[in-house]
C-alpha positions as CSV (number, residue, x, y, z in Angstrom):
1,M,0.0,0.0,0.0
2,D,1.5,3.3,-1.1
3,G,0.6,6.8,0.0
4,E,-2.1,7.3,-2.6
5,E,-3.8,4.1,-1.8
6,F,-3.6,4.9,1.9
7,R,-5.5,8.1,1.2
8,I,-8.3,6.1,-0.3
9,R,-8.3,3.3,2.2
10,G,-7.9,5.7,5.1
11,R,-11.0,7.5,4.1
12,E,-12.8,4.2,3.8
13,M,-11.7,3.2,7.3
14,I,-12.8,6.5,8.7
15,D,-16.2,6.0,7.1
16,Y,-16.4,2.5,8.5
17,I,-15.5,3.7,12.0
18,T,-18.1,6.5,11.9
19,E,-20.8,4.1,10.7
20,Y,-19.7,1.6,13.4
21,L,-20.0,4.1,16.2
22,D,-23.2,5.7,14.8
23,G,-24.9,2.3,14.5
24,I,-23.4,0.6,17.5
25,T,-26.8,0.4,19.3
26,S,-27.9,-2.2,16.7
27,R,-25.1,-4.6,17.8
28,P,-25.5,-6.7,21.0
29,P,-23.3,-5.2,23.8
30,Y,-21.9,-8.7,24.5
31,P,-20.9,-11.2,21.8
32,K,-22.5,-14.6,21.4
33,V,-19.4,-16.6,20.6
34,S,-17.6,-19.5,22.3
35,P,-13.9,-19.6,23.1
36,G,-11.9,-20.6,20.0
37,Y,-14.5,-19.2,17.6
38,L,-11.9,-17.1,15.7
39,R,-9.5,-19.9,14.9
40,E,-12.1,-21.6,12.8
41,L,-12.5,-18.5,10.7
42,I,-8.9,-17.8,9.6
43,P,-6.1,-20.0,8.2
44,D,-3.7,-21.7,10.5
45,Q,-0.7,-19.8,9.1
46,A,0.1,-16.4,7.6
47,P,-0.4,-15.9,3.8
48,R,2.7,-16.4,1.7
49,M,1.8,-13.6,-0.6
50,G,0.2,-10.3,0.4
51,E,-3.5,-9.9,0.1
52,S,-5.6,-7.0,-1.1
53,W,-7.1,-4.4,1.3
54,A,-10.5,-5.4,0.0
55,A,-10.0,-8.9,1.3
56,V,-8.8,-7.7,4.6
57,K,-11.7,-5.2,5.0
58,A,-14.3,-7.9,4.2
59,D,-13.0,-10.0,7.1
60,I,-13.6,-7.3,9.7
61,E,-17.3,-8.0,9.8
62,R,-16.9,-11.7,9.2
63,V,-14.0,-12.4,11.7
64,I,-13.6,-9.6,14.2
65,M,-17.0,-8.0,14.9
66,P,-18.8,-11.2,15.9
67,G,-16.3,-11.4,18.8
68,V,-16.3,-7.8,19.9
69,T,-17.7,-6.6,23.2
70,H,-19.1,-3.2,22.3
71,W,-18.1,-1.0,25.3
72,H,-19.5,2.1,23.6
73,N,-22.9,0.6,23.1
74,P,-25.3,2.6,25.4
75,H,-26.6,-0.8,26.6
76,F,-23.2,-1.7,28.0
77,H,-23.1,-1.2,31.7
78,A,-20.3,-3.4,32.9
79,Y,-17.0,-2.6,34.6
80,Y,-16.3,1.1,34.3
81,P,-16.3,3.4,31.2
82,T,-13.5,3.4,28.7
83,G,-12.9,6.7,27.0
84,N,-13.6,7.3,23.4
85,S,-14.0,10.4,21.1
86,Y,-13.2,11.4,17.6
87,P,-10.6,14.0,18.7
88,A,-8.8,11.2,20.7
89,I,-8.9,8.9,17.7
90,L,-7.4,11.6,15.5
91,G,-4.6,12.1,18.1
92,D,-3.9,8.4,18.1
93,M,-3.8,8.4,14.3
94,L,-1.2,11.1,14.2
95,S,0.8,9.4,17.0
96,D,0.8,6.2,14.9
97,A,2.0,8.2,11.9
98,I,4.8,9.9,13.7
99,A,5.7,6.6,15.3
100,C,8.3,7.9,17.6
101,I,9.6,6.0,20.7
102,G,9.8,8.9,23.2
103,F,12.2,7.5,25.7
104,T,14.3,10.7,25.9
105,W,13.8,14.3,25.1
106,A,16.2,13.9,22.2
107,S,14.3,11.0,20.8
108,S,11.4,13.4,20.0
109,P,11.4,16.7,21.8
110,A,7.7,17.5,21.1
111,C,6.7,14.1,22.6
112,T,8.3,15.0,25.9
113,E,7.4,18.7,26.0
114,L,3.8,18.4,25.2
115,E,3.4,15.7,27.9
116,V,5.0,18.0,30.4
117,S,2.5,20.8,29.5
118,M,-0.5,18.4,29.4
119,M,0.3,17.0,32.9
120,D,0.4,20.5,34.3
121,W,-2.9,21.4,32.5
122,I,-4.7,18.4,34.0
123,A,-3.1,19.0,37.5
124,K,-4.6,22.5,37.4
125,M,-8.0,21.2,36.3
126,L,-7.9,18.9,39.4
127,Q,-6.6,21.6,41.7
128,L,-3.8,19.3,42.7
129,P,-1.3,20.8,45.2
130,R,1.3,23.0,43.5
131,E,4.1,20.6,44.5
132,F,2.9,18.2,41.8
133,L,3.4,20.6,39.0
134,F,6.4,21.0,36.7
135,S,5.7,24.7,36.3
136,E,6.1,25.5,40.0
137,E,9.4,25.8,41.9
138,G,10.0,22.4,43.3
139,K,10.7,18.8,42.5
140,G,7.2,17.7,41.3
141,G,6.0,16.6,37.9
142,G,3.7,14.2,36.0
143,V,3.9,11.4,33.5
144,I,1.5,9.4,31.3
145,Q,1.6,5.7,32.3
146,G,-0.2,3.0,30.3
147,T,-2.6,1.9,33.1
148,A,-3.3,2.6,36.8
149,S,-1.8,-0.9,37.5
150,E,1.5,0.3,36.1
151,A,1.3,3.5,38.2
152,T,0.7,1.6,41.4
153,L,3.7,-0.6,40.7
154,V,5.9,2.3,39.9
155,A,4.8,4.0,43.1
156,L,5.5,0.9,45.2
157,L,8.9,0.3,43.7
158,S,9.9,3.9,44.2
159,A,8.8,3.7,47.8
160,R,10.6,0.4,48.2
161,T,13.9,1.9,47.0
162,A,13.5,4.8,49.5
163,A,12.7,2.4,52.3
164,M,15.6,0.2,51.6
165,H,17.9,3.2,51.7
166,K,16.6,4.0,55.2
167,L,17.0,0.5,56.4
168,R,20.6,0.4,55.0
169,E,21.4,3.6,56.9
170,H,20.4,2.0,60.2
171,K,21.5,-1.6,59.5
172,P,24.2,-1.6,56.9
173,D,24.9,-5.3,57.3
174,M,21.4,-6.3,56.2
175,T,21.2,-8.1,52.8
176,Q,18.7,-7.1,50.2
177,G,16.7,-10.2,50.9
178,Q,16.6,-9.5,54.6
179,M,15.4,-6.0,53.9
180,L,12.6,-7.2,51.6
181,D,11.5,-9.5,54.4
182,K,11.1,-6.6,56.7
183,L,9.0,-4.4,54.4
184,V,5.2,-4.3,54.7
185,A,2.7,-2.3,52.6
186,Y,-0.9,-1.6,53.1
187,T,-4.1,-1.2,51.1
188,S,-7.8,-1.7,51.8
189,E,-9.6,-5.0,51.3
190,E,-11.7,-3.3,48.6
191,A,-8.7,-2.0,46.6
192,H,-8.2,-3.1,43.0
193,S,-6.5,-6.5,42.6
194,S,-3.7,-4.8,40.8
195,V,-2.5,-3.2,44.1
196,E,-2.0,-6.6,45.7
197,R,-0.4,-7.8,42.4
198,S,2.1,-5.0,42.6
199,S,3.3,-6.3,45.9
200,L,3.8,-9.8,44.4
201,I,6.0,-8.2,41.6
202,G,7.8,-6.0,44.2
203,M,8.4,-9.0,46.5
204,V,7.0,-7.3,49.6
205,Q,4.3,-8.1,52.0
206,M,0.9,-6.4,51.4
207,R,-1.7,-6.3,54.2
208,L,-5.3,-5.8,53.1
209,L,-6.9,-3.7,55.9
210,Q,-10.6,-3.8,56.8
211,T,-12.9,-1.0,55.6
212,D,-15.8,0.6,57.4
213,A,-19.5,0.2,56.6
214,K,-19.2,2.6,53.7
215,G,-16.2,0.9,52.2
216,A,-13.6,3.4,53.4
217,L,-10.2,2.6,54.9
218,R,-9.9,4.8,58.0
219,G,-7.0,6.3,59.9
220,V,-7.5,4.3,63.1
221,T,-7.3,1.0,61.2
222,L,-4.0,2.0,59.5
223,E,-2.5,3.3,62.7
224,S,-3.3,0.1,64.5
225,A,-1.8,-2.0,61.7
226,I,1.4,0.1,61.7
227,K,1.8,-0.3,65.4
228,E,1.2,-4.0,65.3
229,D,3.8,-4.5,62.5
230,R,6.4,-2.3,64.1
231,E,6.1,-4.5,67.3
232,K,6.8,-7.5,65.1
233,G,10.0,-5.9,63.9
234,L,8.6,-5.1,60.4
235,F,9.2,-1.9,58.5
236,P,5.9,-0.3,57.2
237,F,6.7,1.8,54.1
238,F,3.8,2.2,51.7
239,L,0.0,2.7,51.5
240,C,-2.1,2.7,48.4
241,A,-5.4,4.5,49.2
242,T,-8.3,4.3,46.7
243,V,-10.6,7.1,45.6
244,G,-13.5,5.2,43.9
245,T,-13.0,1.5,44.3
246,T,-13.9,-0.9,41.5
247,S,-16.4,-3.0,43.4
248,R,-18.7,-0.2,44.7
249,C,-17.0,3.2,44.1
250,S,-16.2,3.7,47.8
251,F,-13.6,6.3,49.0
252,D,-10.8,5.8,51.5
253,N,-10.5,8.7,54.0
254,L,-7.4,10.5,52.7
255,A,-7.7,13.3,55.3
256,E,-7.2,10.7,58.0
257,L,-4.7,8.4,56.3
258,G,-2.4,11.2,55.0
259,P,-1.2,12.7,58.2
260,I,-0.6,9.2,59.7
261,C,1.6,8.3,56.6
262,T,3.5,11.6,57.0
263,Q,4.0,11.0,60.7
264,E,5.0,7.4,60.3
265,G,7.2,7.9,57.2
266,L,5.0,5.9,54.8
267,W,4.7,6.8,51.1
268,M,1.0,7.3,50.4
269,H,-0.1,6.7,46.8
270,V,-3.6,7.6,45.8
271,D,-5.3,5.5,43.1
272,A,-8.3,7.4,41.7
273,A,-8.4,5.5,38.4
274,Y,-12.1,5.9,37.7
275,A,-13.2,8.7,40.1
276,G,-10.4,11.1,39.4
277,S,-12.0,12.4,36.2
278,A,-15.0,13.6,38.2
279,C,-12.8,15.8,40.4
280,I,-12.5,18.3,37.5
281,C,-16.0,19.3,38.6
282,P,-16.0,21.5,41.7
283,E,-18.9,19.7,43.3
284,F,-16.8,16.4,43.3
285,R,-13.4,17.9,44.1
286,H,-13.8,17.2,47.8
287,L,-13.3,13.5,47.0
288,L,-9.6,14.3,46.8
289,D,-9.4,16.1,50.1
290,G,-6.2,14.9,51.7
291,V,-4.4,14.2,48.5
292,E,-1.9,16.9,49.6
293,H,-0.5,14.4,52.0
294,S,0.3,11.9,49.2
295,M,3.7,11.3,47.5
296,S,2.0,10.2,44.3
297,F,-1.4,10.4,42.6
298,N,-2.9,8.7,39.6
299,F,-6.1,8.6,37.6
300,N,-7.2,7.4,34.2
301,P,-8.4,9.9,31.6
302,H,-9.0,6.9,29.4
303,K,-11.9,5.9,31.6
304,W,-14.1,9.0,31.9
305,M,-12.4,11.9,30.2
306,R,-13.0,11.0,26.5
307,V,-9.4,10.0,26.0
308,N,-8.9,6.6,24.3
309,F,-7.0,3.8,26.0
310,D,-4.2,3.9,27.0
311,C,-3.6,7.1,29.1
312,S,-3.1,6.9,32.8
313,T,-1.8,10.2,34.3
314,M,0.5,10.1,37.4
315,W,2.1,12.8,39.5
316,F,4.9,12.8,42.0
317,K,5.8,15.4,44.7
318,D,9.4,14.4,44.2
319,R,10.3,13.3,40.7
320,Y,13.8,12.3,41.8
321,S,12.2,9.6,44.1
322,V,11.1,7.7,41.0
323,T,14.1,8.4,38.8
324,E,16.4,7.1,41.5
325,A,14.5,3.8,41.5
326,F,14.4,3.4,37.7
327,E,17.4,5.2,36.3
328,V,19.8,3.2,34.1
329,D,21.9,5.4,31.8
330,P,23.7,3.6,29.0
331,L,25.9,5.7,26.6
332,Y,23.6,5.1,23.6
333,L,20.7,6.9,25.3
334,K,22.7,10.0,26.4
335,H,22.2,13.3,24.6
336,D,23.5,16.9,24.8
337,H,20.5,18.3,26.7
338,Q,20.3,15.6,29.3
339,G,19.2,16.9,32.7
340,K,18.4,20.4,31.4
341,A,14.8,21.3,32.4
342,M,12.9,18.6,30.5
343,P,12.7,15.0,31.9
344,D,13.8,11.9,30.2
345,Y,10.6,9.9,30.8
346,R,12.3,6.5,30.4
347,H,13.3,7.0,34.1
348,W,9.7,7.4,35.1
349,H,8.1,4.0,34.3
350,I,8.7,0.3,33.6
351,P,9.1,0.3,29.7
352,L,11.8,2.1,27.9
353,G,9.7,2.9,24.8
354,R,6.6,5.1,25.0
355,R,4.0,6.3,22.5
356,F,3.2,10.0,21.8
357,R,0.1,9.7,24.1
358,S,-0.1,13.4,25.0
359,L,-1.3,14.2,21.5
360,K,-4.7,12.7,22.1
361,V,-4.9,14.4,25.4
362,W,-4.1,17.8,23.8
363,F,-6.7,17.2,21.1
364,V,-9.4,16.3,23.6
365,L,-8.7,19.1,26.0
366,R,-8.7,21.7,23.2
367,M,-11.8,20.4,21.4
368,F,-14.0,19.6,24.4
369,G,-12.7,22.2,26.8
370,V,-13.0,21.8,30.5
371,S,-16.6,22.7,30.5
372,G,-17.4,20.1,27.8
373,L,-15.8,17.3,29.9
374,Q,-17.6,18.5,33.0
375,Q,-20.9,18.4,31.1
376,Q,-20.2,14.7,30.2
377,I,-19.5,13.7,33.7
378,R,-22.4,15.5,35.2
379,K,-24.8,14.0,32.6
380,D,-23.5,10.5,33.5
381,V,-23.9,11.1,37.2
382,L,-27.5,12.2,36.7
383,L,-28.2,9.0,34.7
384,A,-26.9,6.9,37.5
385,H,-29.2,8.6,39.9
386,Q,-32.1,8.0,37.5
387,F,-31.3,4.3,37.6
388,E,-31.1,4.5,41.4
389,R,-34.6,6.0,41.6
390,L,-35.9,3.2,39.4
391,V,-34.4,0.6,41.7
392,L,-35.8,2.2,44.9
393,A,-39.2,2.4,43.3
394,D,-39.4,-1.4,43.2
395,P,-39.8,-2.8,46.7
396,R,-38.2,-6.1,45.6
397,F,-34.8,-4.4,45.2
398,E,-32.3,-2.5,47.4
399,I,-29.3,-0.2,46.7
400,F,-26.0,-1.5,48.0
401,G,-23.9,1.3,49.3
402,E,-24.1,5.0,48.2
403,V,-24.5,6.3,44.6
404,V,-21.9,9.1,44.3
405,L,-20.8,9.0,40.7
406,G,-21.7,6.9,37.7
407,L,-22.1,3.5,39.4
408,V,-25.2,2.0,41.0
409,C,-24.8,-1.1,43.0
410,F,-28.1,-2.9,43.6
411,R,-29.5,-6.3,44.5
412,F,-32.7,-8.3,44.6
413,K,-33.7,-8.6,48.2
414,G,-32.8,-12.1,49.3
415,D,-29.8,-14.4,49.4
416,N,-26.7,-14.3,47.1
417,A,-27.9,-17.2,45.0
418,I,-31.0,-15.4,43.7
419,N,-28.8,-12.4,42.7
420,E,-26.4,-14.7,41.0
421,R,-29.2,-16.2,39.0
422,L,-30.5,-12.7,38.1
423,N,-27.1,-11.6,36.9
424,K,-26.7,-14.6,34.7
425,M,-30.1,-14.3,33.2
426,I,-29.5,-10.6,32.4
427,N,-26.2,-11.3,30.6
428,D,-27.4,-14.5,28.9
429,D,-30.3,-12.4,27.5
430,R,-27.7,-10.1,25.9
431,R,-29.8,-7.0,25.5
432,I,-27.7,-5.3,28.1
433,H,-24.5,-6.2,29.8
434,I,-23.6,-5.8,33.5
435,T,-21.0,-7.2,35.9
436,P,-21.5,-8.3,39.6
437,S,-19.3,-8.0,42.6
438,A,-19.2,-9.0,46.2
439,V,-18.2,-7.1,49.4
440,K,-18.0,-8.6,52.8
441,G,-19.9,-11.7,51.7
442,T,-22.7,-9.8,50.0
443,Y,-23.2,-10.4,46.2
444,F,-24.7,-7.5,44.2
445,L,-25.1,-6.3,40.6
446,R,-23.3,-3.2,39.2
447,F,-24.9,-0.8,36.8
448,A,-22.3,1.6,35.3
449,V,-22.9,4.4,32.9
450,C,-20.3,3.6,30.4
451,A,-20.9,4.8,26.8
452,S,-20.6,8.6,26.4
453,S,-23.8,8.4,24.2
454,T,-25.9,6.9,27.0
455,Q,-29.2,8.8,27.5
456,G,-32.2,8.6,29.8
457,A,-34.0,6.3,27.5
458,D,-31.2,3.8,27.6
459,V,-31.4,3.8,31.4
460,T,-35.1,3.2,31.3
461,Y,-34.5,0.4,28.8
462,A,-31.9,-1.2,31.0
463,W,-34.2,-1.2,34.0
464,S,-37.0,-2.8,31.9
465,V,-34.7,-5.7,31.1
466,V,-33.6,-6.0,34.7
467,K,-37.3,-6.1,35.8
468,E,-38.3,-8.6,33.2
469,M,-35.5,-10.9,34.3
470,A,-36.4,-10.4,37.9
471,D,-40.0,-11.4,37.2
472,K,-38.7,-14.6,35.7
473,V,-36.3,-15.3,38.6
474,A,-39.2,-14.6,41.1
475,A,-41.5,-16.9,39.2
476,S,-39.0,-19.7,39.1
477,T,-38.3,-19.3,42.8
478,A,-41.9,-19.4,43.7
479,K,-42.5,-22.8,42.1
């Protein structure tokens, strides 16, 4: 394919994408295929000679679309939203065309410098403490990671490096293995599984601490755990606090946890993967109260801020605390401007290479504006409260937890088994798609406002499906 053909085929693909998104409601949100379906539709080896674009394009509908879960269908209500917008798609297209690997400033100056500016733009939108900004006097700064899972791991490994330096000062004869055995990190029992996974990769103990009735990790619980572990001769060094948990969108009490971490010398990392986007709205900014005590903070614009995956923004109060943990500086990566004002982002994360992800952020922020993004978030929160009212109007159902943002957790009054049956029937029906969860032994269903195109009629439709399936479950139970 040469440049001229690319012009033609590119326009065709843009038309296809537009038609796909415009007509996505006609596709079932969850595919009806079985594992291994695709292997039966394609040859068992690559073609020896190149094929035409027409042949490739024809197979998109035949091979790919039958197995796609359509996250941007307004009847998709599972997990949490994943960002999507035409400006972001255009940004990714340009990033793919430039195809730089922005590991240093010299490898593509615009790649680094735009990211520096975008991280400051978003930090100001969130009213983050000035210490997190590049543009202020200090040691702060931000970086775009791939996912919140990566951000948590980077924070934990950075904290681990600092903790081992402290241990070495007091006990210089300790081996690295002995130091790792002493380290202990904390998170809540409702934190995302990736937090616990980061401790497995980092080879440190992670304690899952109990939450209160609202799902919040409180200061007294952390304080007690630290005291208990110090008495055992352990070295507490890290806390991952969550703002907007995956299971039920609960919020750890940062205002209580932060001062304890400061007093006890723990690195507090705040994971606001989903809920962070909402904090660009003044009425939700209080959810981050206490973030000023953290050493690092992360959220995912690729969830609820119209930026396509992957784009997970992370800030540090002290950027040198992360570069110290990750810096390896071979001669072939050095350049004349090294260390002069702009960061070499290869020292800020796990991979060496990185995409020009700030382009799509720039396009989205400029074309939607802060007010446009706020409008999207507020609309989705109102839709969640609409669904909440429908649930509460039916005496057979109850709300589990509090509806704060775009997630409604609800359940059929009764035991877990009846709710498991209801969840299965809803998803087997395939008109809408939801996911369940369980907290403290209680099983419930999650209704998330995911697609940016979701409107009130889609919420009403989803509830009609839930009620229909509930009628069938109730009828079968009564027999």
